N, C-alpha and C positions, 0 to 999 in steps of 0.2 A: 354449295348448297343455299336455295334461296330460304331463309326463315323469318318469321312474322316478329314484328316489335311488340313486346308488352309493356306498357308503362302504368304507374298510377296516375290516378285523378284527382282533382278537387271535389269530392262528393257533396251531393245535397242528401240529408239525412232528416226524418223526422226527429222534432223535440218535443217534450212535454206532453206526449200522448201515448196512449198504451198500443204498444204494434198491434194486437191482437185484433184491435180495431180497425186500423188503417192499411196493413198488408193484404195480397189477394192473389190467387193462383195466377198462373200466365193467363193473358188474354184469351190463347186459342182453346184451352180448355173450360171456358165459361160458356154456361147456358143464358139463356133471357132470364130465366128464374135466379141463376147465381148472382148475376148483373144487378139485379134489383135488392136481391136481400143483402149484397155489400155495400151497395149506394146508400141502404137505408141504415146499417150500421154505426156508420159515422158521414159527417159531410165532408169529413177530409181523406175519405177511404180513396185509396189510389186510383180504384176503378173511375173516379169522376174525371179522372185526366186520361187514363190509359184505355177505359172503353166507355165511354161518355153513353148515358142512356138518349141523348136527346135523336131525334128522327136523322135519318142521314142526310149526309149534303155539308158542303163547304162551312156553314156556321156550326157545326158541330166541333169541328178541329180548331176553327179560331176562339169558341168557348174555351177548349181544354186548354190552349196556351193561354189565354187571360187568366184561367183559374189556377193555373201553377204558379204564375207570376205572383198572383193574390198572395199563395200560401206562403211564398216567399217573404214579402212585404209584412204579412202578419206574424211572421217566425214559425209559422206552422212546419216548415221546412229550411233547416240551417245549413250553410255551406260549412264544409271543415275548413279550419284554418289553413293546411297545407294539404299537398297532393299526399294520399294513401293508398295502399291496396285494403281490400276487407275479403278476411277469412270467412267463410260461409261453411257451418258444419252442419250435419244431419246425422239424428240420431234415432235408429228405429228397427222394428224386429221384419224382415224381410219375409217372402213368401214360405221360404223353407223354415220360418219362426226361431231362426238366428238373429241374435242384437247385434246390429251393426252401426259404425259410425263411419261417415266419409268426411273429407274434407277437401275443399277447393278455396279457390281464390279469384276474386272479382277485380278486374283491371280493365286497361283499354287495349285492346287487340288491333293490331294493324289492317286495316281493309286493303286486300289485295285483289287484283284482278283476276277473274277468272281464268284458269289453266297456267296462273304464274307461278304456283308452287307457295309450300309454306304453310297455307291455309286451306284444308282438304275437306271437300266433302266426301261422307262416308255411304251413302245413296242415291240413288236417281231421286230428284226430286217431280213432283208433279205441277205443272205452270198452275198458277194462281192469279188471276185479271185483276182483283181487287188492288188498289193502291192505298187502302187503309192506314197501313205502318206508314208509307210514305208520307202521306199528307198530315200525319201526326206526328213524325218527327221534323217535317217542315215548320208547321204552326208551333210546337213546342221548344223546337232546336234542344232535344234533350232524347238521352237513350233512357227509357223505362223501365225494360227489361232485359235482362242480358243473353245472349247468344251463349248455348253451351258448348265448351270445346273440351277434347280430350288430347291432353299433351302424352307428346312419346318420350318427352324429357324422364331418365331415370330420377328418382329422390325427390321429387316434388311434394311428395305427401311428408317428407321427413323434415322438408323445409317449413310446413305448415304445423306442424306437431306442437310446437311452443305456442301457447297461448299468447292473444294479443289482447289489447285495451277493448273490454266489454262495452257491445255498443245495442245490448238487449236482444231477446229471444222471443220465440212464439211457439206454443205446441199445437198442432194440426191433425186431426185424423191420427192420432198415436205417433207423429212424427215431431222429434225436436228441432226446431230451427235454430241455430245459434249464429250470432255473427260478432264480429272482432276486428279492431282496425289497426293496421300496420303502418307505422310513421317512422320508424328506426332508418335512417339512412342506409346503414350496413345490411339490414334484413329486407328493406325494401328493393335494395340491387341485387342481392341474390335470387330473390326469388324473379325477378325480372331477366336475369341471365340465364335462370333454368328455363322457363319458358320460352325466350328467345332464342335457344340452343337448338328446338327443333320443331318438328310440324306439328301444327295443331290441328286435329282432325274435329269436323263440326258434328256435334252428337244431336243436337237439336237446336232449332232456331235456322235453318240452311234459309228461310225467307226472309229473317230479319238482316242476315248478313247478306242478302241479297240486294235489299233494301238498302243498306248502309252504304253499298257499293254505288247505286244510281244516286244518294243523295251526295255521297263524295264528290263523284263527276261534278253533280250541278253546283256543288260549293267552290269548287275547283273555277268554273267560270264565272259566277254571281256569288260572292262572298254574303251571306244575309247575317254574318254575324259570329260564324264558328270559328273563323281565324284560324283554321288549319286543324279544329279539333275533329273535324269529319273524316281524317285520315284514320282514326281510329275508331273502335266500337266498342261499348261494353260488355264485356265476356266472363263467363264463370269458367274458370279453366282447373279442371281436376286431372291426375294423372290415368292414364288409360292402363289399370291394372284391376283385376279381378277383386282385391279388398276394397276399391274406391266406386265398383259400379253396381247397380242393380238393375238388371235388364228385363223388362217385361215383352209379352208378346204384341204384337197388333193382327188381330185377327181379320178374316176378309169376308165381307157381305159380296152377294152376287145378284145380279138382274139381267134382263136382257136375255136369260137363259130360263128355261124350266128347270125344275129341280130333276126329273127323271132324266133328261139330257145331260146334266150335268154330271150326275153319277154315272151315267154309262160311259160317259167320256172318260172319267177319272179312272174305271175300272181297268182299262189297257194299262194302267200305268201303277195301282196300287191294289193289294189284297184289299178286300171289303168284307167287313165284318159286324153283325149288329153290336152297338154298343149299348142301347138302351136309353133311358133318360137323363138328358145333361143337365150337368150342374157344375159349380166352379170346383167341385173335388175332381172333375175329370183331368185336371191338368197334371195331377202326380203321376195318374195312369199313363198319360200319354208320355210323361218322360221315360218312364218304366219299359213301356213297349217300344217306344219310338215310332210313335204314329201320330198322325193328325185325326181330326174329328171332321166329318159332314155334319152338319145339322140341317136336320129335316125341318118343313113347316109346322109338324105336330110336335117339334120340340124333342123329337129323338135323334140319337147320332148313330153314324157309322163310322168306326174304325177305317182309316185310310192307313195301309203299311205300307210305304214305297216298295216295288218288286225290285229285286236285287239288280236286274239288268236294265231297268228301265231310265234310271238317271246316271248311266257312266261318265257320260261327259257334263253334268252339271254340278253347281257347287254345293256344298253341304248347307242348303238354307232351305227350309220350309217353303220360304216364298220365290225362289229359284225352281224349287221343284214344280210350283203350281202353275209359274207361268210357262215352264215348260210343257207342260202337261196340256194345258189350256190355250197353247199358242195356235191351234188350227180350228177353233171354234168361236164365233162371237159371243159376246157376253161383256158385261161391264161390272167392274170390280171397285168396291170401296172400303173404307177402313174403320176398324172399331176396336178399343181397348176394354176388355172384360167381358168375361165369358156370359154374365148374366144379360149385360146390354144385348151380346149377338142372338141369344135365344128369344131375347124379347120381342126384337127387331124381326126376326124370322118368322115367330109364331105370329105375329100382327101384319106381316108383309108390310112393313112400312117403307115408305120409298120404293115401293115396287120390288122389293127384296124377296128372291125366291130361295135362297138358301145361303150357309152361313159357313165358313171354315175355318176351325180352330187349328192355329198353328205353335209350335213351340218358340221359346225365346232366342234369340241369337246368343251364341257363347260370346264372353270376352275375347276367347283365344280365336274368334273367327272375325271379330271385329278388329282385333290387332293385325290379323293376316292381311284383312282388307286395305288397312292403312299401308303396311308394308310394301303390298305388293300395288299401291295405286289402283285397286278395284273398287269397284261400285257396287252394292247392294241393290235390290229390287226397293221401290219406293216403299216406305212405312216398315221396314224390317224391324226398326227397335224401337223399344218405349223406354226411355229412361227414367227409372223413378228413385226416390220421390221427387216430384217437379220441386222445382226452385219457386219460392214466392216472389212477387213483383213490388216493391217498393222499400226494403231495406236499405237498398242504395239507389240513388238515381244519379246520373252522368249529366251535367248540363254541358251543352255545346256552345253556351253564350259567356259573355264578360260577366262574372259574378260582381 
């Protein structure tokens, strides 16, 4: 069985500054206004490097690399004395009102070839033509934000239970993010062995991991200073168990098909029933009924209850059901988290959107089955929450 290496690394961390001023959400969930607000919050906020506001083009990446190195020279970012793992805990109240506490560990995960095993995708990905993350990695020679991995190793959560050395915390939108450093050799070795003993499933960051593979291949041909460090990439790893995961849905937005044609096509696969005005409270009723919701341009909804015999050979995933039902009709689909956002986009016909469909979250049991059986879910099947902050740990790929 092929299993991935998982190793500690010598991290860069902010020093002498309030973390609340310099950390940021992941780059791929930031709007332009988010970037502007974070940039104005502090001159050394991580977005100045991770998502620079300068005009697109090669210069923005060169400037990001120079800016990062200047922060190191100024002592804004300071390197650990030795290799370490970082425990990352999140405390929050989930959508069902339950108080939750999850724990994962940030380290360097082996970059393996596609299809080689050991590090596995969990859903089909849509192509991304932009080279933004690759250009940024080339210029900064750093891993700025982690891939999110799920370990199939039993007992990883137990290994992370004991507190590490406190490295700060931030509270954002009701979520407490806590960072702790682990340097004790025996504990580091135990964590490394546990993660390296089983497959790791990529939960979030498929594109980042693919970019790491491309960058690794480049560095093998022409080492620009990584000296073998590109063989691994910074990854947050948590155990694939229900207690450690909070999974939300990513809903569907449709264009290239009018609302009536979409509804009529779905009627062959789902029982349709009026659902009234759609708001965020509808998700609880969706779970109770076992239904999806079709969102009309006027903001009203229609319950979509799967017909008993319509999906006999289809996996128990709302995304898979929709792919099956719409396979024979021309349409375009995009993805959106949040019921209110879906209703707003559909009601205002943004980007030519004619309808939306709200789906239910994928269960952790189905995620586990996907991993165990080597299957792939439809694109954008899962939205893991809360989102990790960027900046508490930065991994340099160059000599310090």
